[in-house]
PQR file with spaces between the fields and no chain letter, atoms N, CA, C, O and H, PARSE charges and radii, in Angstrom:
ATOM       1  N    UNK     1     146.871  130.294  127.078 -0.4000 1.5000
ATOM       2  CA   UNK     1     145.623  129.879  127.885 -0.0000 2.0000
ATOM       3  C    UNK     1     144.414  130.585  126.357  0.5500 1.7000
ATOM       4  O    UNK     1     144.074  131.755  126.179 -0.5500 1.4000
ATOM       5  N    UNK     2     144.194  129.846  125.854 -0.4000 1.5000
ATOM       6  CA   UNK     2     143.849  130.009  124.087 -0.0000 2.0000
ATOM       7  C    UNK     2     142.639  130.362  124.616  0.5500 1.7000
ATOM       8  O    UNK     2     142.314  130.014  125.752 -0.5500 1.4000
ATOM       9  H    UNK     2     144.469  128.896  125.998  0.4000 1.0000
ATOM      10  N    UNK     3     141.685  131.261  123.641 -0.4000 1.5000
ATOM      11  CA   UNK     3     140.147  132.126  123.841 -0.0000 2.0000
ATOM      12  C    UNK     3     139.302  130.492  123.700  0.5500 1.7000
ATOM      13  O    UNK     3     138.397  130.235  124.493 -0.5500 1.4000
ATOM      14  H    UNK     3     141.949  131.543  122.718  0.4000 1.0000
ATOM      15  N    UNK     4     139.648  129.638  122.795 -0.4000 1.5000
ATOM      16  CA   UNK     4     138.629  128.675  122.389 -0.0000 2.0000
ATOM      17  C    UNK     4     138.235  127.982  123.932  0.5500 1.7000
ATOM      18  O    UNK     4     137.102  127.972  124.413 -0.5500 1.4000
ATOM      19  H    UNK     4     140.383  129.847  122.150  0.4000 1.0000
ATOM      20  N    UNK     5     139.352  127.466  124.508 -0.4000 1.5000
ATOM      21  CA   UNK     5     139.488  126.469  125.846 -0.0000 2.0000
ATOM      22  C    UNK     5     138.803  127.524  127.143  0.5500 1.7000
ATOM      23  O    UNK     5     138.219  127.141  128.157 -0.5500 1.4000
ATOM      24  H    UNK     5     140.273  127.474  124.117  0.4000 1.0000
ATOM      25  N    UNK     6     139.124  129.065  126.684 -0.4000 1.5000
ATOM      26  CA   UNK     6     138.233  129.445  127.601 -0.0000 2.0000
ATOM      27  C    UNK     6     136.285  129.629  127.525  0.5500 1.7000
ATOM      28  O    UNK     6     135.502  129.539  128.471 -0.5500 1.4000
ATOM      29  H    UNK     6     139.599  129.377  125.861  0.4000 1.0000
ATOM      30  N    UNK     7     136.065  129.821  126.494 -0.4000 1.5000
ATOM      31  CA   UNK     7     134.742  129.572  126.315 -0.0000 2.0000
ATOM      32  C    UNK     7     134.318  128.686  125.996  0.5500 1.7000
ATOM      33  O    UNK     7     133.100  128.708  125.823 -0.5500 1.4000
ATOM      34  H    UNK     7     136.701  129.893  125.726  0.4000 1.0000
ATOM      35  N    UNK     8     135.094  127.342  125.720 -0.4000 1.5000
ATOM      36  CA   UNK     8     134.500  126.201  125.728 -0.0000 2.0000
ATOM      37  C    UNK     8     133.809  125.954  124.336  0.5500 1.7000
ATOM      38  O    UNK     8     132.998  125.032  124.251 -0.5500 1.4000
ATOM      39  H    UNK     8     136.084  127.324  125.860  0.4000 1.0000
ATOM      40  N    UNK     9     134.073  126.680  123.320 -0.4000 1.5000
ATOM      41  CA   UNK     9     133.637  126.687  122.313 -0.0000 2.0000
ATOM      42  C    UNK     9     133.587  125.228  121.536  0.5500 1.7000
ATOM      43  O    UNK     9     132.495  124.879  121.088 -0.5500 1.4000
ATOM      44  H    UNK     9     134.732  127.430  123.389  0.4000 1.0000
ATOM      45  N    UNK    10     134.347  124.657  121.422 -0.4000 1.5000
ATOM      46  CA   UNK    10     134.520  123.163  121.008 -0.0000 2.0000
ATOM      47  C    UNK    10     133.336  122.110  121.730  0.5500 1.7000
ATOM      48  O    UNK    10     132.743  121.211  121.133 -0.5500 1.4000
ATOM      49  H    UNK    10     135.234  124.941  121.787  0.4000 1.0000
ATOM      50  N    UNK    11     133.232  122.347  122.643 -0.4000 1.5000
ATOM      51  CA   UNK    11     132.229  121.750  123.263 -0.0000 2.0000
ATOM      52  C    UNK    11     130.812  122.667  123.222  0.5500 1.7000
ATOM      53  O    UNK    11     129.762  122.124  123.567 -0.5500 1.4000
ATOM      54  H    UNK    11     133.713  123.077  123.128  0.4000 1.0000
ATOM      55  N    UNK    12     130.816  123.412  122.993 -0.4000 1.5000
ATOM      56  CA   UNK    12     129.682  124.079  122.321 -0.0000 2.0000
ATOM      57  C    UNK    12     129.083  123.805  120.728  0.5500 1.7000
ATOM      58  O    UNK    12     127.934  123.743  120.288 -0.5500 1.4000
ATOM      59  H    UNK    12     131.668  123.854  122.713  0.4000 1.0000
ATOM      60  N    UNK    13     130.077  123.709  120.256 -0.4000 1.5000
ATOM      61  CA   UNK    13     129.689  123.349  118.532 -0.0000 2.0000
ATOM      62  C    UNK    13     129.607  122.100  119.000  0.5500 1.7000
ATOM      63  O    UNK    13     128.385  122.018  119.131 -0.5500 1.4000
ATOM      64  H    UNK    13     131.010  123.761  120.613  0.4000 1.0000
ATOM      65  N    UNK    14     130.072  120.976  119.378 -0.4000 1.5000
ATOM      66  CA   UNK    14     129.503  119.779  119.524 -0.0000 2.0000
ATOM      67  C    UNK    14     127.937  119.394  120.173  0.5500 1.7000
ATOM      68  O    UNK    14     127.263  118.449  119.765 -0.5500 1.4000
ATOM      69  H    UNK    14     131.064  121.043  119.272  0.4000 1.0000
ATOM      70  N    UNK    15     127.569  120.227  121.140 -0.4000 1.5000
ATOM      71  CA   UNK    15     126.383  120.272  121.691 -0.0000 2.0000
ATOM      72  C    UNK    15     125.482  120.820  120.635  0.5500 1.7000
ATOM      73  O    UNK    15     124.368  120.317  120.486 -0.5500 1.4000
ATOM      74  H    UNK    15     128.117  120.995  121.471  0.4000 1.0000
ATOM      75  N    UNK    16     125.779  121.555  120.084 -0.4000 1.5000
ATOM      76  CA   UNK    16     124.865  122.652  119.127 -0.0000 2.0000
ATOM      77  C    UNK    16     124.807  121.709  117.810  0.5500 1.7000
ATOM      78  O    UNK    16     123.697  121.746  117.278 -0.5500 1.4000
ATOM      79  H    UNK    16     126.684  121.964  120.205  0.4000 1.0000
ATOM      80  N    UNK    17     125.689  120.924  117.203 -0.4000 1.5000
ATOM      81  CA   UNK    17     125.700  119.592  116.592 -0.0000 2.0000
ATOM      82  C    UNK    17     124.245  118.358  116.694  0.5500 1.7000
ATOM      83  O    UNK    17     123.413  117.898  115.913 -0.5500 1.4000
ATOM      84  H    UNK    17     126.591  120.893  117.635  0.4000 1.0000
ATOM      85  N    UNK    18     124.562  118.237  118.009 -0.4000 1.5000
ATOM      86  CA   UNK    18     124.251  117.403  118.900 -0.0000 2.0000
ATOM      87  C    UNK    18     122.399  117.661  119.013  0.5500 1.7000
ATOM      88  O    UNK    18     121.500  116.822  119.082 -0.5500 1.4000
ATOM      89  H    UNK    18     125.239  118.611  118.644  0.4000 1.0000
ATOM      90  N    UNK    19     122.348  119.045  118.996 -0.4000 1.5000
ATOM      91  CA   UNK    19     120.745  119.386  119.407 -0.0000 2.0000
ATOM      92  C    UNK    19     120.208  119.697  117.904  0.5500 1.7000
ATOM      93  O    UNK    19     119.004  119.475  117.777 -0.5500 1.4000
ATOM      94  H    UNK    19     123.078  119.726  118.940  0.4000 1.0000
ATOM      95  N    UNK    20     120.576  119.957  117.264 -0.4000 1.5000
ATOM      96  CA   UNK    20     120.276  120.154  115.710 -0.0000 2.0000
ATOM      97  C    UNK    20     119.740  118.926  115.490  0.5500 1.7000
ATOM      98  O    UNK    20     118.535  118.679  115.495 -0.5500 1.4000
ATOM      99  H    UNK    20     121.554  120.137  117.367  0.4000 1.0000
ATOM     100  N    UNK    21     120.897  117.912  115.237 -0.4000 1.5000
ATOM     101  CA   UNK    21     120.290  116.950  114.926 -0.0000 2.0000
ATOM     102  C    UNK    21     119.205  115.768  115.201  0.5500 1.7000
ATOM     103  O    UNK    21     118.474  115.225  114.373 -0.5500 1.4000
ATOM     104  H    UNK    21     121.876  118.113  115.233  0.4000 1.0000
ATOM     105  N    UNK    22     119.317  115.503  116.731 -0.4000 1.5000
ATOM     106  CA   UNK    22     118.350  115.580  117.638 -0.0000 2.0000
ATOM     107  C    UNK    22     117.108  116.144  117.325  0.5500 1.7000
ATOM     108  O    UNK    22     116.194  115.335  117.167 -0.5500 1.4000
ATOM     109  H    UNK    22     119.911  115.944  117.404  0.4000 1.0000
ATOM     110  N    UNK    23     116.774  117.675  117.158 -0.4000 1.5000
ATOM     111  CA   UNK    23     115.429  117.781  116.514 -0.0000 2.0000
ATOM     112  C    UNK    23     115.094  117.406  115.466  0.5500 1.7000
ATOM     113  O    UNK    23     113.902  117.203  115.232 -0.5500 1.4000
ATOM     114  H    UNK    23     117.516  118.333  117.286  0.4000 1.0000
ATOM     115  N    UNK    24     116.240  117.172  114.370 -0.4000 1.5000
ATOM     116  CA   UNK    24     115.597  116.759  113.165 -0.0000 2.0000
ATOM     117  C    UNK    24     115.224  115.342  113.316  0.5500 1.7000
ATOM     118  O    UNK    24     114.530  114.761  112.481 -0.5500 1.4000
ATOM     119  H    UNK    24     117.208  117.337  114.560  0.4000 1.0000
ATOM     120  N    UNK    25     115.528  114.978  114.014 -0.4000 1.5000
ATOM     121  CA   UNK    25     115.278  112.914  113.809 -0.0000 2.0000
ATOM     122  C    UNK    25     114.152  113.113  114.903  0.5500 1.7000
ATOM     123  O    UNK    25     113.240  112.288  114.852 -0.5500 1.4000
ATOM     124  H    UNK    25     116.092  115.450  114.692  0.4000 1.0000
ATOM     125  N    UNK    26     114.075  114.145  115.946 -0.4000 1.5000
ATOM     126  CA   UNK    26     112.381  113.403  116.946 -0.0000 2.0000
ATOM     127  C    UNK    26     111.386  114.588  116.400  0.5500 1.7000
ATOM     128  O    UNK    26     110.288  114.716  116.941 -0.5500 1.4000
ATOM     129  H    UNK    26     114.817  114.815  115.987  0.4000 1.0000
ATOM     130  N    UNK    27     111.738  115.370  115.428 -0.4000 1.5000
ATOM     131  CA   UNK    27     110.191  116.596  114.672 -0.0000 2.0000
ATOM     132  C    UNK    27     110.284  115.381  113.344  0.5500 1.7000
ATOM     133  O    UNK    27     109.281  115.786  112.755 -0.5500 1.4000
ATOM     134  H    UNK    27     112.630  115.266  114.988  0.4000 1.0000
ATOM     135  N    UNK    28     110.634  114.531  112.717 -0.4000 1.5000
ATOM     136  CA   UNK    28     110.759  113.761  111.771 -0.0000 2.0000
ATOM     137  C    UNK    28     109.774  112.386  112.561  0.5500 1.7000
ATOM     138  O    UNK    28     108.852  111.926  111.887 -0.5500 1.4000
ATOM     139  H    UNK    28     111.449  114.202  113.195  0.4000 1.0000
ATOM     140  N    UNK    29     109.933  112.021  113.436 -0.4000 1.5000
ATOM     141  CA   UNK    29     109.849  110.965  113.928 -0.0000 2.0000
ATOM     142  C    UNK    29     108.578  110.892  114.293  0.5500 1.7000
ATOM     143  O    UNK    29     107.765  109.967  114.291 -0.5500 1.4000
ATOM     144  H    UNK    29     110.682  112.394  113.984  0.4000 1.0000
ATOM     145  N    UNK    30     108.513  112.306  114.691 -0.4000 1.5000
ATOM     146  CA   UNK    30     107.045  112.749  115.178 -0.0000 2.0000
ATOM     147  C    UNK    30     106.021  112.830  114.412  0.5500 1.7000
ATOM     148  O    UNK    30     104.914  112.366  114.684 -0.5500 1.4000
ATOM     149  H    UNK    30     109.173  113.058  114.692  0.4000 1.0000
ATOM     150  N    UNK    31     106.346  113.471  113.322 -0.4000 1.5000
ATOM     151  CA   UNK    31     105.581  113.769  111.957 -0.0000 2.0000
ATOM     152  C    UNK    31     105.058  112.226  111.391  0.5500 1.7000
ATOM     153  O    UNK    31     103.889  112.012  111.069 -0.5500 1.4000
ATOM     154  H    UNK    31     107.245  113.848  113.101  0.4000 1.0000
ATOM     155  N    UNK    32     106.092  111.255  111.338 -0.4000 1.5000
ATOM     156  CA   UNK    32     105.867  109.733  110.486 -0.0000 2.0000
ATOM     157  C    UNK    32     104.776  109.225  111.398  0.5500 1.7000
ATOM     158  O    UNK    32     103.879  108.458  111.049 -0.5500 1.4000
ATOM     159  H    UNK    32     107.041  111.429  111.599  0.4000 1.0000
ATOM     160  N    UNK    33     104.984  109.848  112.877 -0.4000 1.5000
ATOM     161  CA   UNK    33     104.048  108.888  113.561 -0.0000 2.0000
ATOM     162  C    UNK    33     102.534  109.405  113.461  0.5500 1.7000
ATOM     163  O    UNK    33     101.667  108.565  113.215 -0.5500 1.4000
ATOM     164  H    UNK    33     105.713  110.472  113.161  0.4000 1.0000
ATOM     165  N    UNK    34     102.178  110.735  113.639 -0.4000 1.5000
ATOM     166  CA   UNK    34     100.968  111.868  113.424 -0.0000 2.0000
ATOM     167  C    UNK    34     100.514  111.479  112.180  0.5500 1.7000
ATOM     168  O    UNK    34      99.288  111.395  112.103 -0.5500 1.4000
ATOM     169  H    UNK    34     102.882  111.416  113.840  0.4000 1.0000
ATOM     170  N    UNK    35     101.210  111.189  111.077 -0.4000 1.5000
ATOM     171  CA   UNK    35     100.797  110.326  109.769 -0.0000 2.0000
ATOM     172  C    UNK    35     100.380  109.107  109.678  0.5500 1.7000
ATOM     173  O    UNK    35      99.701  108.855  108.682 -0.5500 1.4000
ATOM     174  H    UNK    35     102.206  111.258  111.140  0.4000 1.0000
ATOM     175  N    UNK    36     100.606  108.163  110.513 -0.4000 1.5000
ATOM     176  CA   UNK    36     100.595  106.921  110.465 -0.0000 2.0000
ATOM     177  C    UNK    36      98.928  107.115  111.353  0.5500 1.7000
ATOM     178  O    UNK    36      98.020  106.362  111.003 -0.5500 1.4000
ATOM     179  H    UNK    36     101.157  108.368  111.321  0.4000 1.0000
ATOM     180  N    UNK    37      98.688  108.085  112.394 -0.4000 1.5000
ATOM     181  CA   UNK    37      97.419  107.821  113.298 -0.0000 2.0000
ATOM     182  C    UNK    37      96.558  108.649  112.030  0.5500 1.7000
ATOM     183  O    UNK    37      95.355  108.548  112.272 -0.5500 1.4000
ATOM     184  H    UNK    37      99.426  108.697  112.678  0.4000 1.0000
ATOM     185  N    UNK    38      96.755  109.264  111.033 -0.4000 1.5000
ATOM     186  CA   UNK    38      95.869  109.885  109.962 -0.0000 2.0000
ATOM     187  C    UNK    38      95.617  111.113  110.461  0.5500 1.7000
ATOM     188  O    UNK    38      94.429  111.418  110.354 -0.5500 1.4000
ATOM     189  H    UNK    38      97.732  109.346  110.837  0.4000 1.0000
ATOM     190  N    UNK    39      96.534  112.201  111.137 -0.4000 1.5000
ATOM     191  CA   UNK    39      96.303  113.084  111.681 -0.0000 2.0000
ATOM     192  C    UNK    39      97.609  114.060  110.422  0.5500 1.7000
ATOM     193  O    UNK    39      98.589  113.626  109.817 -0.5500 1.4000
ATOM     194  H    UNK    39      97.499  111.952  111.223  0.4000 1.0000
ATOM     195  N    UNK    40      96.984  115.482  110.477 -0.4000 1.5000
ATOM     196  CA   UNK    40      97.668  116.108  109.655 -0.0000 2.0000
ATOM     197  C    UNK    40      97.560  117.481  110.232  0.5500 1.7000
ATOM     198  O    UNK    40      96.589  117.690  110.959 -0.5500 1.4000
ATOM     199  H    UNK    40      96.188  115.835  110.969  0.4000 1.0000
ATOM     200  N    UNK    41      98.589  118.652  109.973 -0.4000 1.5000
ATOM     201  CA   UNK    41      98.243  120.047  110.503 -0.0000 2.0000
ATOM     202  C    UNK    41      97.039  120.849  110.329  0.5500 1.7000
ATOM     203  O    UNK    41      96.686  120.573  109.183 -0.5500 1.4000
ATOM     204  H    UNK    41      99.378  118.482  109.382  0.4000 1.0000
ATOM     205  N    UNK    42      96.287  121.606  110.765 -0.4000 1.5000
ATOM     206  CA   UNK    42      95.564  122.024  110.139 -0.0000 2.0000
ATOM     207  C    UNK    42      95.786  123.254  108.868  0.5500 1.7000
ATOM     208  O    UNK    42      96.721  124.055  108.876 -0.5500 1.4000
ATOM     209  H    UNK    42      96.574  121.830  111.697  0.4000 1.0000
ATOM     210  N    UNK    43      95.037  123.213  108.129 -0.4000 1.5000
ATOM     211  CA   UNK    43      95.351  124.361  107.011 -0.0000 2.0000
ATOM     212  C    UNK    43      96.290  123.707  105.680  0.5500 1.7000
ATOM     213  O    UNK    43      96.296  124.147  104.530 -0.5500 1.4000
ATOM     214  H    UNK    43      94.278  122.563  108.122  0.4000 1.0000
ATOM     215  N    UNK    44      97.157  122.389  106.272 -0.4000 1.5000
ATOM     216  CA   UNK    44      97.977  121.742  104.848 -0.0000 2.0000
ATOM     217  C    UNK    44      97.002  121.014  104.349  0.5500 1.7000
ATOM     218  O    UNK    44      96.173  120.276  104.882 -0.5500 1.4000
ATOM     219  H    UNK    44      97.152  122.031  107.206  0.4000 1.0000
ATOM     220  N    UNK    45      97.291  121.438  102.814 -0.4000 1.5000
ATOM     221  CA   UNK    45      95.991  120.601  101.816 -0.0000 2.0000
ATOM     222  C    UNK    45      97.326  119.589  100.985  0.5500 1.7000
ATOM     223  O    UNK    45      96.787  118.855  100.157 -0.5500 1.4000
ATOM     224  H    UNK    45      97.964  122.038  102.381  0.4000 1.0000
ATOM     225  N    UNK    46      98.732  119.413  101.015 -0.4000 1.5000
ATOM     226  CA   UNK    46      99.366  118.883  100.583 -0.0000 2.0000
ATOM     227  C    UNK    46      99.847  117.597  101.164  0.5500 1.7000
ATOM     228  O    UNK    46     100.292  117.534  102.310 -0.5500 1.4000
ATOM     229  H    UNK    46      99.169  120.010  101.688  0.4000 1.0000
ATOM     230  N    UNK    47      99.751  116.529  100.332 -0.4000 1.5000
ATOM     231  CA   UNK    47      99.965  115.316  100.810 -0.0000 2.0000
ATOM     232  C    UNK    47     101.187  114.959  101.660  0.5500 1.7000
ATOM     233  O    UNK    47     102.132  115.639  101.262 -0.5500 1.4000
ATOM     234  H    UNK    47      99.390  116.580   99.401  0.4000 1.0000
ATOM     235  N    UNK    48     101.566  114.111  102.737 -0.4000 1.5000
ATOM     236  CA   UNK    48     102.441  113.837  103.462 -0.0000 2.0000
ATOM     237  C    UNK    48     103.612  113.497  102.561  0.5500 1.7000
ATOM     238  O    UNK    48     103.322  112.532  101.854 -0.5500 1.4000
ATOM     239  H    UNK    48     100.798  113.558  103.061  0.4000 1.0000
ATOM     240  N    UNK    49     104.661  113.890  102.374 -0.4000 1.5000
ATOM     241  CA   UNK    49     106.151  113.171  101.645 -0.0000 2.0000
ATOM     242  C    UNK    49     106.694  112.442  102.493  0.5500 1.7000
ATOM     243  O    UNK    49     107.625  112.925  103.138 -0.5500 1.4000
ATOM     244  H    UNK    49     104.897  114.674  102.948  0.4000 1.0000
ATOM     245  N    UNK    50     106.170  110.733  102.804 -0.4000 1.5000
ATOM     246  CA   UNK    50     106.917  110.280  103.935 -0.0000 2.0000
ATOM     247  C    UNK    50     108.473  109.661  103.208  0.5500 1.7000
ATOM     248  O    UNK    50     109.293  108.996  103.840 -0.5500 1.4000
ATOM     249  H    UNK    50     105.414  110.341  102.280  0.4000 1.0000
ATOM     250  N    UNK    51     108.567  109.937  102.225 -0.4000 1.5000
ATOM     251  CA   UNK    51     109.924  109.519  101.651 -0.0000 2.0000
ATOM     252  C    UNK    51     111.124  110.520  102.325  0.5500 1.7000
ATOM     253  O    UNK    51     112.178  110.197  102.873 -0.5500 1.4000
ATOM     254  H    UNK    51     107.901  110.477  101.711  0.4000 1.0000
ATOM     255  N    UNK    52     110.593  111.752  102.088 -0.4000 1.5000
ATOM     256  CA   UNK    52     111.234  113.160  102.268 -0.0000 2.0000
ATOM     257  C    UNK    52     111.433  113.260  103.814  0.5500 1.7000
ATOM     258  O    UNK    52     112.480  113.730  104.261 -0.5500 1.4000
ATOM     259  H    UNK    52     109.737  112.015  101.643  0.4000 1.0000
ATOM     260  N    UNK    53     110.247  112.737  104.780 -0.4000 1.5000
ATOM     261  CA   UNK    53     110.718  112.726  106.243 -0.0000 2.0000
ATOM     262  C    UNK    53     111.428  111.474  106.615  0.5500 1.7000
ATOM     263  O    UNK    53     112.025  111.601  107.684 -0.5500 1.4000
ATOM     264  H    UNK    53     109.398  112.356  104.416  0.4000 1.0000
ATOM     265  N    UNK    54     111.570  110.091  105.963 -0.4000 1.5000
ATOM     266  CA   UNK    54     112.426  109.316  106.581 -0.0000 2.0000
ATOM     267  C    UNK    54     113.844  109.527  106.311  0.5500 1.7000
ATOM     268  O    UNK    54     114.779  108.959  106.876 -0.5500 1.4000
ATOM     269  H    UNK    54     111.085  109.988  105.095  0.4000 1.0000
ATOM     270  N    UNK    55     113.927  110.716  105.060 -0.4000 1.5000
ATOM     271  CA   UNK    55     115.059  110.872  104.955 -0.0000 2.0000
ATOM     272  C    UNK    55     115.636  111.945  105.812  0.5500 1.7000
ATOM     273  O    UNK    55     116.773  111.827  106.269 -0.5500 1.4000
ATOM     274  H    UNK    55     113.168  111.178  104.601  0.4000 1.0000
ATOM     275  N    UNK    56     115.033  112.788  106.001 -0.4000 1.5000
ATOM     276  CA   UNK    56     115.668  113.905  107.251 -0.0000 2.0000
ATOM     277  C    UNK    56     116.020  113.362  108.835  0.5500 1.7000
ATOM     278  O    UNK    56     116.797  113.641  109.748 -0.5500 1.4000
ATOM     279  H    UNK    56     114.109  112.884  105.630  0.4000 1.0000
ATOM     280  N    UNK    57     114.824  112.316  108.514 -0.4000 1.5000
ATOM     281  CA   UNK    57     115.016  111.274  110.046 -0.0000 2.0000
ATOM     282  C    UNK    57     116.560  110.922  110.218  0.5500 1.7000
ATOM     283  O    UNK    57     117.384  111.044  111.125 -0.5500 1.4000
ATOM     284  H    UNK    57     114.192  112.090  107.773  0.4000 1.0000
ATOM     285  N    UNK    58     116.561  110.373  108.774 -0.4000 1.5000
ATOM     286  CA   UNK    58     117.972  109.101  108.630 -0.0000 2.0000
ATOM     287  C    UNK    58     119.363  110.365  108.944  0.5500 1.7000
ATOM     288  O    UNK    58     120.453  110.156  109.476 -0.5500 1.4000
ATOM     289  H    UNK    58     115.891  110.274  108.037  0.4000 1.0000
ATOM     290  N    UNK    59     118.806  111.654  108.390 -0.4000 1.5000
ATOM     291  CA   UNK    59     120.171  112.746  108.380 -0.0000 2.0000
ATOM     292  C    UNK    59     120.388  113.209  109.943  0.5500 1.7000
ATOM     293  O    UNK    59     121.449  113.472  110.507 -0.5500 1.4000
ATOM     294  H    UNK    59     117.920  111.823  107.958  0.4000 1.0000
ATOM     295  N    UNK    60     119.230  113.223  110.393 -0.4000 1.5000
ATOM     296  CA   UNK    60     119.063  113.873  111.686 -0.0000 2.0000
ATOM     297  C    UNK    60     119.850  112.715  112.747  0.5500 1.7000
ATOM     298  O    UNK    60     120.612  112.970  113.680 -0.5500 1.4000
ATOM     299  H    UNK    60     118.367  113.010  109.934  0.4000 1.0000
ATOM     300  N    UNK    61     119.414  111.464  112.288 -0.4000 1.5000
ATOM     301  CA   UNK    61     120.268  110.268  113.414 -0.0000 2.0000
ATOM     302  C    UNK    61     122.069  110.475  112.927  0.5500 1.7000
ATOM     303  O    UNK    61     122.831  110.217  113.858 -0.5500 1.4000
ATOM     304  H    UNK    61     118.795  111.257  111.530  0.4000 1.0000
ATOM     305  N    UNK    62     122.656  110.836  111.800 -0.4000 1.5000
ATOM     306  CA   UNK    62     123.564  111.137  111.216 -0.0000 2.0000
ATOM     307  C    UNK    62     124.288  112.193  112.185  0.5500 1.7000
ATOM     308  O    UNK    62     125.240  112.192  112.966 -0.5500 1.4000
ATOM     309  H    UNK    62     122.037  111.046  111.043  0.4000 1.0000
ATOM     310  N    UNK    63     123.373  113.048  111.734 -0.4000 1.5000
ATOM     311  CA   UNK    63     124.227  114.749  112.782 -0.0000 2.0000
ATOM     312  C    UNK    63     124.639  114.025  114.060  0.5500 1.7000
ATOM     313  O    UNK    63     125.811  113.922  114.420 -0.5500 1.4000
ATOM     314  H    UNK    63     122.600  113.048  111.100  0.4000 1.0000
ATOM     315  N    UNK    64     123.168  113.332  114.983 -0.4000 1.5000
ATOM     316  CA   UNK    64     123.186  113.351  116.353 -0.0000 2.0000
ATOM     317  C    UNK    64     124.335  112.360  116.881  0.5500 1.7000
ATOM     318  O    UNK    64     124.725  112.443  118.046 -0.5500 1.4000
ATOM     319  H    UNK    64     122.216  113.416  114.690  0.4000 1.0000
ATOM     320  N    UNK    65     124.953  111.261  115.830 -0.4000 1.5000
ATOM     321  CA   UNK    65     125.832  110.432  116.200 -0.0000 2.0000
ATOM     322  C    UNK    65     127.190  111.266  115.989  0.5500 1.7000
ATOM     323  O    UNK    65     128.131  110.874  116.679 -0.5500 1.4000
ATOM     324  H    UNK    65     124.637  111.193  114.884  0.4000 1.0000
ATOM     325  N    UNK    66     127.433  112.356  115.141 -0.4000 1.5000
ATOM     326  CA   UNK    66     128.524  113.150  114.739 -0.0000 2.0000
ATOM     327  C    UNK    66     128.748  114.307  116.083  0.5500 1.7000
ATOM     328  O    UNK    66     129.853  114.749  116.397 -0.5500 1.4000
ATOM     329  H    UNK    66     126.669  112.675  114.580  0.4000 1.0000
ATOM     330  N    UNK    67     127.642  114.616  116.668 -0.4000 1.5000
ATOM     331  CA   UNK    67     127.915  115.312  117.863 -0.0000 2.0000
ATOM     332  C    UNK    67     128.185  114.496  118.825  0.5500 1.7000
ATOM     333  O    UNK    67     129.327  114.534  119.283 -0.5500 1.4000
ATOM     334  H    UNK    67     126.744  114.257  116.413  0.4000 1.0000
ATOM     335  N    UNK    68     127.330  113.665  119.315 -0.4000 1.5000
ATOM     336  CA   UNK    68     127.972  112.441  120.035 -0.0000 2.0000
ATOM     337  C    UNK    68     129.417  112.254  119.790  0.5500 1.7000
ATOM     338  O    UNK    68     130.235  112.677  120.608 -0.5500 1.4000
ATOM     339  H    UNK    68     126.403  113.634  118.943  0.4000 1.0000
ATOM     340  N    UNK    69     129.696  111.783  118.957 -0.4000 1.5000
ATOM     341  CA   UNK    69     131.402  111.408  118.989 -0.0000 2.0000
ATOM     342  C    UNK    69     132.309  112.686  118.856  0.5500 1.7000
ATOM     343  O    UNK    69     133.514  112.445  118.921 -0.5500 1.4000
ATOM     344  H    UNK    69     129.032  111.440  118.292  0.4000 1.0000
ATOM     345  N    UNK    70     132.082  113.522  118.746 -0.4000 1.5000
ATOM     346  CA   UNK    70     132.882  114.823  118.852 -0.0000 2.0000
ATOM     347  C    UNK    70     132.829  115.240  120.274  0.5500 1.7000
ATOM     348  O    UNK    70     133.786  115.814  120.793 -0.5500 1.4000
ATOM     349  H    UNK    70     131.102  113.718  118.694  0.4000 1.0000
ATOM     350  N    UNK    71     131.718  114.963  120.930 -0.4000 1.5000
ATOM     351  CA   UNK    71     131.383  115.154  122.227 -0.0000 2.0000
ATOM     352  C    UNK    71     132.514  114.441  123.283  0.5500 1.7000
ATOM     353  O    UNK    71     133.222  114.985  124.131 -0.5500 1.4000
ATOM     354  H    UNK    71     130.941  114.496  120.508  0.4000 1.0000
ATOM     355  N    UNK    72     132.418  113.196  122.948 -0.4000 1.5000
ATOM     356  CA   UNK    72     133.209  112.045  123.526 -0.0000 2.0000
ATOM     357  C    UNK    72     134.515  112.146  123.266  0.5500 1.7000
ATOM     358  O    UNK    72     135.290  112.167  124.222 -0.5500 1.4000
ATOM     359  H    UNK    72     131.843  112.753  122.260  0.4000 1.0000
ATOM     360  N    UNK    73     135.015  112.230  121.924 -0.4000 1.5000
ATOM     361  CA   UNK    73     136.432  112.212  121.643 -0.0000 2.0000
ATOM     362  C    UNK    73     137.067  113.156  121.717  0.5500 1.7000
ATOM     363  O    UNK    73     138.273  113.105  121.477 -0.5500 1.4000
ATOM     364  H    UNK    73     134.386  112.214  121.148  0.4000 1.0000
ATOM     365  N    UNK    74     136.534  114.145  122.021 -0.4000 1.5000
ATOM     366  CA   UNK    74     137.414  115.365  122.307 -0.0000 2.0000
ATOM     367  C    UNK    74     137.959  115.631  123.513  0.5500 1.7000
ATOM     368  O    UNK    74     138.657  116.633  123.668 -0.5500 1.4000
ATOM     369  H    UNK    74     135.554  114.187  122.216  0.4000 1.0000
């Protein structure tokens, strides 16, 4: 029996990738939503970068898909 099987590190890594991706797309989706409502964080003087938020949201979706596929393919 291998140490990776005992600790379940393959499954843990896939879950970690899924969690990071989900946090990226949920956080950026919330930021885009708040920007559309006209709200911004207190103390922030710079304008909201919509293109960057959409880019990071799409990267988060891809990372989440990677994590899901890794969980169910393994």
